[in-house]
C-alpha positions in Angstrom: -0.8 25.8 12.2 -2.3 26.1 8.4 0.2 24.3 6.1 -1.1 26.0 3.0 0.5 29.6 4.7 3.7 28.3 4.2 3.9 27.7 0.5 5.7 24.5 1.4 4.7 20.7 -0.5 4.8 17.4 0.1 6.9 16.1 -2.8 6.6 12.6 -3.7 5.4 10.0 -5.8 2.2 8.5 -4.6 1.5 5.9 -7.5 4.5 4.2 -9.7 3.4 3.1 -12.6 6.1 1.5 -14.6 10.2 2.3 -14.6 11.7 -0.3 -16.9 15.8 -0.6 -17.6 18.7 -3.5 -17.5 21.1 -4.1 -15.4 23.8 -6.9 -14.9 22.4 -9.6 -12.6 23.5 -9.6 -9.1 25.2 -12.9 -8.2 26.7 -13.9 -4.9 29.1 -17.8 -4.6 28.1 -19.5 -1.4 29.8 -22.6 -1.9 30.0 -25.0 1.1 28.5 -24.0 4.9 28.9 -20.6 3.5 27.3 -18.5 7.1 30.6 -18.4 8.5 32.9 -15.5 8.6 33.2 -13.0 5.8 30.1 -14.2 3.6 28.2 -14.0 5.9 29.3 -10.4 7.1 28.8 -9.4 3.1 25.7 -11.0 3.1 24.3 -8.9 5.9 26.3 -5.9 5.2 24.2 -6.1 1.5 20.4 -7.1 2.8 21.1 -3.4 4.8 22.3 -1.8 1.9 18.8 -2.4 -0.2 17.6 -0.1 2.1 19.5 3.2 1.5 18.1 4.1 -2.0 15.3 4.7 0.1 16.5 7.3 2.9 15.8 10.5 1.2 13.2 11.7 -0.5 14.1 11.4 -4.0 11.6 11.6 -7.2 14.4 9.7 -9.5 14.3 6.7 -7.8 10.6 6.8 -6.0 9.0 4.1 -8.6 11.7 1.9 -9.8 12.2 -1.2 -11.3 15.5 -2.3 -13.2 15.3 -5.8 -14.9 17.9 -8.5 -15.0 19.0 -8.9 -18.6 19.2 -12.1 -18.8 15.1 -12.4 -17.1 11.6 -10.6 -16.9 11.8 -10.0 -13.5 13.0 -7.5 -11.4 16.2 -7.7 -9.7 15.8 -4.6 -7.9 12.0 -2.3 -7.5 11.9 0.8 -5.3 8.7 2.4 -4.8 7.9 5.5 -2.3 5.9 8.1 -0.8 7.0 10.8 1.2 8.2 14.9 1.3 8.9 17.6 3.3 7.4 21.7 4.7 8.3 24.1 6.5 6.2 25.0 9.4 6.1 28.6 8.3 8.1 32.1 8.6 8.2 32.6 11.7 9.0 29.8 13.1 11.0 28.1 9.5 11.3 24.0 11.4 11.5 22.1 8.7 9.6 18.5 8.7 10.0 15.8 6.3 9.0 12.3 6.0 8.9 9.4 3.6 8.3 5.4 3.6 9.6 3.0 1.2 9.6 -0.6 -0.2 11.8 -2.1 -1.8 12.4 -5.0 -3.5 15.7 -7.0 -4.6 16.2 -10.5 -6.1 19.5 -11.9 -5.5 20.9 -14.5 -7.7 23.2 -17.1 -4.9 25.3 -20.2 -6.2 25.1 -23.2 -4.5 27.3 -26.3 -5.0 26.9 -30.0 -3.2 31.1 -30.2 -4.6 30.5 -32.0 -7.3 27.3 -30.0 -9.0 26.3 -26.8 -8.6 22.8 -24.5 -8.8 21.3 -21.0 -8.9 19.4 -20.1 -6.2 16.4 -17.0 -6.9 15.9 -15.3 -3.2 13.9 -12.7 -2.6 14.5 -9.7 -0.2 11.6 -7.3 1.1 12.6 -4.2 2.6 10.5 -2.1 4.6 11.3 1.1 5.8 10.6 5.0 7.3 12.4 7.8 7.2 11.8 11.1 9.4 13.6 14.3 8.9 14.0 17.6 11.1 15.7 20.2 10.5 15.8 24.3 10.5 15.9 26.9 7.8 18.6 29.8 7.8 17.3 32.7 5.5 20.3 33.7 3.8 18.2 36.1 1.4 14.6 37.1 0.3 14.4 33.8 -1.7 17.5 31.2 -0.4 18.0 29.2 2.4 20.0 26.7 4.2 18.6 23.9 6.0 20.8 21.1 8.2 18.8 18.3 8.9 18.5 15.3 10.8 17.6 12.1 9.8 17.0 8.5 11.3 15.4 5.2 9.9 13.4 2.1 10.7 13.3 -0.8 8.8 12.8 -4.3 8.3 14.3 -6.6 5.7 12.4 -10.2 5.4 13.9 -13.0 3.1 11.9 -15.8 1.4 14.0 -19.0 -0.3 10.7 -20.6 -2.1 12.5 -21.8 -5.2 14.8 -24.6 -5.2 14.6 -24.7 -1.5 14.0 -28.3 -2.2 17.4 -29.4 -3.9 19.3 -27.3 -1.4 18.1 -29.1 1.6 18.6 -32.5 -0.2 22.0 -31.7 -2.0 24.0 -28.9 -0.3 25.5 -28.6 3.0 24.7 -25.0 3.1 23.7 -23.0 5.7 21.0 -20.4 3.9 18.7 -20.1 6.7 18.2 -16.5 6.5 17.3 -16.9 3.3 14.8 -19.1 4.5 12.3 -16.8 5.7 14.6 -14.6 7.7 13.7 -11.4 9.4 16.6 -8.3 10.5 15.4 -5.1 11.7 17.9 -2.1 10.8 18.1 1.8 11.8 20.0 4.8 10.4 21.5 7.8 12.1 22.3 10.8 10.1 21.7 13.8 8.5 21.6 16.0 5.1 22.1 19.1 4.2 19.9 21.7 2.1 20.4 24.9 0.0 16.4 25.9 -1.0 15.9 28.5 -3.9 12.1 29.2 -3.3 10.6 32.2 -5.3 6.2 32.5 -5.6 4.7 35.2 -8.6 2.2 35.0 -10.5 3.5 34.2 -13.7 5.8 31.5 -12.0 7.0 30.0 -9.0 10.5 28.6 -9.0 11.6 26.0 -6.8 15.4 24.6 -6.6 17.0 22.3 -4.3 20.4 20.8 -4.1 20.9 18.6 -1.4 24.0 16.3 0.4 22.9 13.4 2.4 24.7 10.9 4.6 22.8 8.3 6.8 24.8 5.0 8.3 22.3 2.1 8.5 23.1 -0.5 10.6 21.0 -4.1 12.1 20.1 -4.1 15.3 18.6 -6.7 17.9 18.2 -10.8 16.9 18.9 -12.3 13.3 19.3 -15.2 11.4 22.3 -13.9 10.4 23.8 -13.6 14.0 26.1 -10.9 12.7 25.7 -6.7 12.8 24.8 -5.4 9.3 26.4 -1.7 7.7 26.0 0.4 5.2 26.1 3.9 4.6 23.6 6.0 2.1 25.6 9.0 0.5 24.1 10.6 -2.3 23.9 14.8 -3.6 21.0 15.3 -5.3 19.4 18.7 -7.5 15.9 19.3 -8.0 13.9 21.9 -10.0 10.3 22.6 -10.9 8.4 25.2 -12.5 4.8 26.4 -12.2 4.3 28.3 -15.0 0.1 29.0 -15.5 -1.9 27.7 -18.8 -3.6 30.3 -20.0 -6.8 27.6 -20.5 -9.0 29.5 -17.9 -9.5 28.6 -14.3 -10.9 25.6 -11.8 -11.6 26.3 -8.7 -10.8 29.6 -8.8 -7.7 29.1 -9.7 -5.3 29.0 -13.0 -4.0 26.0 -14.3 -0.6 25.5 -14.2 2.0 23.5 -16.2 4.4 21.6 -14.2 8.9 21.4 -15.3 10.6 19.2 -13.0 14.3 18.0 -13.7 15.8 16.2 -11.3 19.3 14.5 -11.0 21.0 12.3 -8.3 24.3 10.9 -7.6 24.5 8.0 -5.3 28.3 7.4 -3.4 27.2 4.6 -0.4 26.1 1.6 -0.3 23.6 2.7 -3.3 26.8 2.0 -6.0 27.1 -2.0 -4.5 24.2 -2.8 -6.9 25.1 -1.0 -10.0 22.4 2.2 -9.9 25.4 5.1 -9.5 23.1 7.7 -10.7 19.6 7.9 -12.0 18.3 12.0 -14.0 14.6 12.5 -14.9 12.9 14.9 -16.8 8.6 15.7 -16.3 5.7 17.7 -17.5 2.6 17.7 -16.0 -0.4 19.7 -14.8 -1.6 21.2 -11.8 -5.0 21.8 -10.0 -4.4 24.9 -7.3 -7.2 24.7 -5.0 -6.5 27.0 -2.3 -9.6 29.0 -2.3 -11.7 26.1 -1.1 -9.4 23.9 0.9 -8.2 24.7 4.2 -5.6 21.7 3.7 -5.4 20.5 0.2 -4.1 23.6 -1.7 -2.4 21.7 -5.1 -3.0 18.1 -7.1 -0.4 17.2 -9.5 -0.2 14.6 -12.6 3.9 14.2 -14.2 4.7 12.6 -16.5 8.5 11.8 -16.0 11.2 10.0 -17.9 13.9 8.9 -16.2 17.3 7.6 -17.4 20.8 6.4 -15.9 24.0 4.9 -17.5 22.6 2.2 -19.3 18.8 2.2 -18.6 15.7 4.4 -19.5 12.0 4.8 -18.9 9.1 6.4 -17.8 6.7 6.6 -15.0 3.6 9.0 -13.5 3.4 11.1 -10.3 0.6 11.9 -8.7 1.1 14.0 -5.6 -0.8 16.6 -3.4 0.6 20.0 -1.7 -0.9 20.7 1.8 
């Protein structure tokens, strides 16, 4: 298989330099022995929900940090790299995958009955998602693509700050918050409508995608309950490549890259306050397909990202195969 013959590309951000926004501090109250009943179930659901942003390849959240409005620290940070391609026109098998890291810093309130203290924690999430689909042509440039998705992930919790006070002054059992681990998996799928047209004067690509994946914890964990969350979103992404007129590099013209994307979150993602993200981007692309059998295009794109009450910038680097 020669991937560069498929006219497909890996779409994802290899390096996210910065994105700073603002949102309210995420807080949960733990009073007394909080590891019982509904509080623990909500905690488990929230931990699994951290992964929900990283299930589908998405440029709007590929590099993202939302700051706690009361501190300079990021309450939610996401880093993602991934993409997808169609095997060939003769065998329209679609494959996608992405790996992601997410960090969420919730603040809990612990009380010994007479005084309360805020306990900052850190949840570090690592996940990998794969997808298998098939292209069904609708016309020369349009295809509809059902995709089966599966996710594996792990969340590690760290309670270092204020641990001595919690141990000495509260009877709250925060064992999960102190070095706890939780494993999760996800099963679901996506439906994508894809438009591709490649021509010497410009290349056009548009994707409309709906994703729905159920996430659930498995195996043993300190919590002793099963956490679950739904990752559900609808996204629209578009990219156009146009020759710059600057001449050629590697026997191919240098191209401008124009990009726009927006994602609406419908599932557990909204629990952390992020309901919609959009981005617009401008970059340059070099085409090495005349010289290289594997890496065909090299891109650098500067993006402006924005959503309700937040905005910022990022730099994305990508390679097409």
